[in-house]
C-alpha positions in Angstrom: -15.4 4.3 -14.1 -14.0 2.2 -11.2 -13.2 -1.0 -13.2 -9.6 -2.0 -12.6 -8.9 -2.7 -16.3 -10.1 0.9 -17.2 -7.9 2.3 -14.4 -4.9 0.4 -15.7 -5.4 1.8 -19.2 -5.5 5.3 -17.8 -2.2 5.1 -15.9 -0.5 8.3 -16.9 2.8 6.9 -18.1 4.3 3.9 -19.7 8.0 3.0 -19.6 9.9 4.8 -22.3 6.9 6.7 -23.7 5.7 10.2 -23.4 2.8 10.6 -21.1 -0.6 11.9 -22.3 -1.1 13.7 -19.0 1.8 16.0 -19.8 -0.4 17.7 -22.4 -2.7 19.1 -19.7 0.0 19.7 -17.1 0.3 23.4 -16.1 3.9 23.5 -17.4 2.7 22.6 -20.9 1.9 25.2 -23.6 -1.2 23.3 -24.4 -2.6 23.3 -20.8 -6.2 24.4 -21.2 -6.4 26.2 -17.8 -4.3 26.9 -14.7 -4.0 23.3 -13.7 -7.6 22.6 -12.6 -8.2 19.7 -15.1 -4.8 18.3 -14.3 -5.5 18.4 -10.6 -8.9 16.7 -11.0 -7.5 13.9 -13.1 -4.6 13.3 -10.7 -7.0 13.1 -7.8 -9.2 10.6 -9.6 -6.3 8.4 -10.6 -5.0 8.4 -7.0 -8.4 7.7 -5.5 -8.8 4.6 -7.6 -5.2 3.4 -7.7 -4.8 -0.2 -6.5 -1.1 0.3 -5.7 -0.8 4.0 -4.8 3.0 4.1 -4.6 3.4 2.8 -8.1 1.2 5.6 -9.5 3.0 8.2 -7.3 6.3 7.0 -8.7 5.0 7.4 -12.3 3.7 10.9 -11.6 7.0 11.8 -10.0 8.8 10.6 -13.2 6.6 12.4 -15.7 5.1 15.4 -13.9 7.4 16.5 -11.1 7.9 19.9 -12.6 4.2 20.4 -12.8 3.8 19.4 -9.2 6.5 21.9 -8.1 4.8 24.7 -10.0 1.4 24.0 -8.3 3.2 24.0 -4.9 4.7 27.4 -5.7 1.2 28.6 -6.5 0.0 27.4 -3.1 -2.2 24.5 -4.1 -2.7 22.4 -0.9 -3.3 19.1 -2.7 0.0 19.3 -4.6 1.8 20.4 -1.4 0.6 17.1 0.2 1.5 15.1 -2.9 5.0 16.5 -3.2 5.5 15.7 0.5 4.3 12.1 -0.1 6.7 11.8 -3.1 9.6 12.8 -0.9 8.6 10.6 2.0 8.0 7.5 -0.1 11.3 8.1 -1.9 9.9 7.8 -5.4 12.0 10.7 -6.8 15.1 8.8 -8.0 17.4 11.6 -9.2 19.2 13.3 -6.3 19.2 16.8 -7.9 15.4 16.5 -8.6 14.9 15.5 -4.9 16.8 18.6 -3.8 14.6 20.8 -6.1 11.5 19.2 -4.8 12.5 19.7 -1.2 13.4 23.3 -1.6 10.1 23.9 -3.4 8.2 22.1 -0.6 9.8 24.2 2.1 9.1 27.4 0.3 5.5 26.8 1.3 4.6 27.2 5.0 2.3 24.2 5.0 5.0 22.3 3.1 7.6 23.1 5.6 5.3 21.9 8.4 4.7 18.6 6.5 8.5 18.2 6.0 9.2 18.6 9.7 6.5 16.1 10.5 8.0 13.7 8.0 11.4 14.0 9.6 9.9 13.2 13.0 8.2 10.1 11.5 11.4 8.9 9.9 13.3 9.3 13.2 10.6 7.2 14.9 10.9 4.6 12.1 14.6 4.4 12.5 14.0 3.6 16.2 11.3 1.0 15.4 13.4 -0.7 12.7 16.5 -1.1 14.9 17.4 -4.8 15.1 16.3 -6.3 18.4 13.1 -7.3 20.1 11.0 -10.5 19.6 10.6 -12.5 16.3 7.0 -13.3 17.1 4.1 -11.3 18.6 0.4 -12.0 19.1 -1.8 -9.1 20.2 -4.6 -9.9 22.7 -8.2 -10.3 21.5 -10.1 -7.1 21.1 -6.9 -5.0 20.8 -7.5 -1.8 18.8 -5.4 0.2 16.3 -4.3 2.4 19.2 -3.1 -0.6 21.2 -1.0 -1.8 18.2 0.5 1.6 17.9 1.3 1.8 21.6 3.0 -1.6 21.6 5.0 -1.0 18.4 6.2 2.4 19.7 7.5 0.9 22.9 10.8 -0.3 21.6 12.7 -1.7 18.6 10.9 -4.4 16.6 13.5 -4.9 13.8 13.5 -8.6 14.3 9.8 -9.2 14.2 8.9 -11.7 11.5 5.5 -13.1 12.6 2.6 -11.0 13.9 -0.9 -12.2 14.7 -3.8 -9.7 15.0 -6.4 -12.5 14.9 -9.7 -11.7 16.7 -8.6 -8.2 17.5 -10.6 -5.0 16.7 -8.0 -3.6 14.3 -9.0 -1.8 11.1 -7.1 -0.8 8.0 -5.6 2.1 10.0 -3.1 -0.2 11.7 -1.4 -0.8 8.4 0.5 2.5 8.7 2.3 1.1 11.7 2.9 -2.4 10.3 4.7 -1.1 7.2 7.5 0.2 9.5 8.4 -3.4 10.4 11.4 -4.2 8.1 11.4 -8.0 8.6 7.7 -8.8 8.7 7.0 -12.1 6.8 3.9 -13.6 8.4 0.7 -11.7 9.1 -2.6 -12.8 10.5 -5.8 -10.7 10.3 -8.3 -13.5 10.8 -11.7 -12.2 12.0 -10.9 -8.5 12.1 -12.2 -5.3 10.5 -9.2 -5.0 8.2 -10.0 -3.9 4.7 -8.9 -2.7 1.3 -7.2 0.5 2.3 -4.8 -1.2 4.7 -4.2 -4.1 2.3 -3.1 -1.7 -0.5 -0.7 0.0 1.9 0.8 -3.3 3.0 1.2 -4.4 -0.7 3.1 -1.2 -1.4 5.6 -1.6 1.4 5.8 -5.2 2.9 7.5 -7.0 0.0 9.0 -9.6 2.3 5.6 -11.1 3.2 5.4 -14.9 2.8 2.1 -15.7 4.4 -1.1 -13.6 4.9 -4.3 -14.6 6.6 -7.3 -12.5 5.6 -10.0 -15.0 6.6 -13.3 -13.3 7.6 -12.0 -9.8 6.9 -13.6 -6.9 4.9 -11.2 -7.1 1.9 -12.7 -7.1 -1.6 -11.5 -7.5 -5.1 -10.4 -3.8 -5.2 -7.8 -4.4 -2.4 -6.9 -8.0 -3.3 -5.6 -7.0 -6.7 -2.8 -5.1 -4.9 -1.4 -8.5 -3.7 0.1 -9.0 -7.1 2.9 -6.8 -5.9 3.9 -9.4 -3.2 6.1 -11.7 -5.3 7.4 -13.7 -2.2 3.9 -14.5 -1.0 3.6 -18.3 -0.7 0.6 -18.9 1.6 -2.7 -17.0 1.3 -5.9 -17.5 3.2 -9.0 -15.7 1.7 -11.6 -18.0 3.3 -14.9 -16.2 3.7 -14.0 -13.0 1.9 -15.6 -11.2 -1.1 -13.1 -12.8 -3.5 -14.3 -13.3 -7.1 -13.1 -16.0 -9.4 -11.7 -13.5 -11.9 -9.5 -11.8 -9.3 -8.3 -15.1 -7.9 -7.3 -16.2 -11.3 -5.2 -13.1 -11.7 -3.6 -13.6 -8.3 -2.6 -17.1 -9.2 -1.1 -16.0 -12.5 0.9 -13.1 -10.9 2.1 -14.7 -7.6 4.9 -17.0 -8.7 5.7 -18.2 -5.1 2.1 -19.1 -4.2 2.0 -22.7 -3.2 -0.8 -22.8 -0.5 -4.2 -21.1 -0.4 -7.6 -21.4 1.1 -10.6 -19.9 -0.8 -13.5 -21.7 0.9 -16.8 -19.8 1.2 -15.9 -17.5 -1.7 -17.2 -17.1 -5.2 -13.8 -18.4 -6.4 -14.2 -21.8 -4.9 -17.0 -22.6 -7.4 -14.4 -22.4 -10.1 -11.1 -23.4 -8.5 -10.2 -26.1 -5.9 -11.1 -24.7 -2.5 -7.6 -25.2 -1.2 -4.1 -26.1 -2.4 -0.9 -27.3 -0.7 -2.7 -28.5 2.4 -5.0 -31.1 3.8 -7.7 -30.3 6.3 -5.2 -29.8 9.1 -3.2 -27.6 6.8 -6.3 -25.4 6.3 -6.7 -25.1 10.0 -3.1 -24.2 10.4 -3.6 -21.3 8.0 -6.2 -20.0 10.4 -4.0 -20.2 13.5 -0.7 -18.9 12.2 
């Protein structure tokens, strides 16, 4: 069942409460098998998670021991997941992080993933160094590879405003954008950017103030992730697959939102098509 409300109910852990998923974890006496059902449920939850990092953090909190056991047994999926937990820094306890790292490196694939993670973090440190421009606009028809090449050319720690409007970028470019520590204004107008990239941005780019998704491929599934961006004040969803139900949720959960454009969406039949702007303001949203 892919409905967001069902997925939220099935989150494996709530603050201060025992998790139902522990019952089927391979470290539990009541585990019905060798971890097959546990693995299938974890995979399904992750595939349908709106904000992946939030779920990974919950799993690290309640099931880290089970993940370590599955890595020791050589399960490739849990090797990748334990590596992701370490790289995304969701394991809060220092001692538990050390246990997880030693477990990961006891597996040959895990050791390879750890080395690759170290290389990425070294590159991230270089990219995040203060310096470089505060604004950048990529040329029309630039690709994901072009974005990667430019951002790897030097430090962009000062970059606050990035325009990818009318380029050929897809969701794949998001893995490079999340490395920009001061990014606040982002424009994807008329690109092939979609839900996968949007969810990744929502997990990492918590300083975003304005986001232009006009004429992109985003849908309700990805747009729900924007509720994590509490500093977002300006949002353009003109000509997207936005529904009235999801827009109502965005409005209720984005306290800083003062300006939006939802023209040519289902939501504009229920809500005013724009807020915090006149016609010129709407045009400005497009050009930022």
